[in-house]
C-alpha positions, 0 to 999 in steps of 0.5 A: 673040821667036817666038810660042811664047816670047812666049806663055810669058813671059805664061803665066808671069806670070799663074802668078805672079799667081795663086801671089801669090793662094795664098799670101795667101789660104793656097790650096794649089796643085801642078804637074802634068803637063808643068808639072811635067816641065818645073819637074824636068826643064827648070827650066822650061817643056819647050821646045816646050810651052806648056801651065801644068797646075797641081791644088788640093785640092777645098776649095780649088778651090772657095774660088778659084773664089769669090775670084777675082773679088775678087782678079784683076786686071782682064785676067786671069778665070775660064773653065770649059767645059760640056763639062768642069766638072772643068778651071777655066781662068785667061784672059788676057783681053786675048790671042788666039791661034790653035791649029790652027782654033781661036782662044783666050784664053791660059789656064792649066789648073786642075784639083780634087784629090779623094779615091778609096776606098782598100779594094778593093771600093770601089775597083772600084765606084768605078773603074765608076761613073765610067766609066758617069757619063763615057760617059753625059757625052759621049753628051750632048754627042756632036755636040760631039765630034771625031773621034780616036782614042779606043780601041777601046770608046771610039770604038765608043760614040763612033760608036754615041752619033752614030749615035743622036744620044744628045744628043736624048735625054740633058740634058747638064747633068743628066748633067755635073752627075752626074758633078760629084756623083759625082767630090765622094763623097770628100772630099780631106782625109781620104782615103789616096787622091787625085788627078785623078779625070778626068785623062787619065791616069786611074786613074796619076793616083791617088797616097797623099796623102803624096806630093802633101804639102803641097809644097815649092817648086821652080825654074821659069823665073825664080821658083820654085813649089809642086810634090808633096813626093815629085814623082818618085813622081809622075811616075813612075807617071804618066811612067815614065822621065820624065827620057828625053827623047821622039824627036826628032820629037815635041819639036815644039810645037803650031802656033800663032800670036798673033792679038792681045797687050796691048801690054807683050808686043809 
């Protein structure tokens, strides 16, 4: 078994544990991103992908954090990066993999679903408030940001931030907390529009709540996981023709290497 398959096997076991905890504690969750795409298109992992992406309504997300220490097995724990409080990682502490130059435990990503204003004027105002707060957060940790193409405007902001060392002028904890407070302004359960407000696809991840619904079970490898009720509309909004495979040259896994894993996976 190659390293990618071993990592996928461990992630699948972690996903089964997470699913069971959610069922037992009446917590809602949904597969999103590449995990949802994999479930629909491949009935499991995208063959060249090692990520698991999940989302939970904010109240369930915070409840899971609250009970995690009581319900998780000893080998699993939670981690939240100071750079991104909106991503929760369920990590396997008995593992370590090398992704490029970075060593990390094997993990699943969990994102909160929040509400979003549906009135046009409120929608526009909220969008720019979020953009401003995201910019302030990035400027507060500018010395930690890697050099990559982020688009013309964002590249300029990052360049100026590094030039003027804005991380020395802004308190990162305060900026991150202000962003967190902002995205909690609209309750998931009382909103018409919902989604992962800080997701990589921005507004494409905001949908009518009925598209998410209560969730339905879909085959994923040798188990079943919850996905949005109208997963086709959800995927179409983000990816367009989601059943079309990417060009062959893009179907390559990350540079992954197992450093160590538990004996049961050897």
